[in-house]
C-alpha positions in Angstrom: -33.1 -37.0 9.3 -32.0 -40.5 11.1 -34.2 -40.1 13.9 -37.1 -39.9 11.4 -36.3 -42.5 9.3 -35.2 -45.0 12.5 -38.8 -44.4 13.7 -40.6 -45.0 10.6 -38.6 -47.7 9.1 -38.0 -46.0 6.3 -34.0 -45.5 4.4 -32.2 -42.0 5.1 -32.9 -41.7 1.0 -36.5 -42.0 1.0 -36.8 -39.5 4.0 -34.7 -36.7 1.4 -37.1 -38.0 -1.3 -39.5 -37.1 0.9 -38.1 -33.8 2.1 -36.9 -32.5 -1.5 -39.8 -33.7 -3.1 -42.5 -31.3 -1.0 -44.5 -33.9 0.9 -42.6 -32.7 3.7 -42.0 -28.7 3.3 -39.0 -26.9 4.5 -40.3 -24.6 7.4 -43.2 -26.4 7.4 -42.0 -29.5 8.5 -38.4 -29.2 8.6 -35.9 -26.9 9.2 -32.0 -26.4 8.2 -29.8 -24.3 10.1 -26.3 -23.4 8.3 -23.5 -25.6 9.7 -26.0 -28.4 10.7 -28.1 -31.0 8.9 -32.1 -30.9 8.2 -34.4 -30.8 11.7 -37.7 -31.7 11.7 -40.2 -30.3 14.1 -41.9 -33.3 15.8 -45.2 -32.2 16.3 -46.0 -31.4 12.6 -44.7 -34.7 11.4 -47.4 -36.3 13.7 -50.2 -34.7 12.9 -48.6 -34.8 8.8 -49.4 -38.7 9.7 -52.1 -38.5 11.6 -53.8 -36.1 8.9 -53.6 -39.4 5.9 -54.5 -38.6 2.9 -55.7 -34.6 3.5 -52.0 -34.0 3.9 -49.7 -35.6 1.8 -48.1 -32.6 0.6 -47.7 -30.6 -2.8 -47.7 -32.0 -5.6 -46.2 -28.8 -8.0 -42.9 -29.5 -7.4 -42.0 -26.5 -5.1 -39.7 -27.8 -3.1 -37.1 -26.6 -5.8 -38.5 -23.6 -6.7 -34.9 -21.4 -6.3 -32.7 -23.9 -7.5 -31.1 -23.4 -10.5 -31.7 -25.5 -13.6 -29.3 -27.8 -14.1 -27.8 -28.6 -18.1 -28.2 -32.7 -18.2 -27.8 -33.1 -22.2 -24.5 -34.5 -23.1 -22.8 -33.0 -25.2 -21.1 -34.7 -28.2 -17.2 -35.8 -28.9 -15.9 -34.1 -32.4 
């Protein structure tokens, strides 16, 4: 992840945001195996950069499918 951030002059947080927002999709642009961090398929990332606006990723939030929902409501102290 740090290599991609350095090449694009981004912060690692921006790279993570793009991964989990669905701009760079798991299995297509990056993958992760147990015990190692995310690894990027550089040829696919280059194709994404060269593709410009046509391949901006999914806007439907499918990167979050299968993740448990977190209830963020505050509980009042009684």
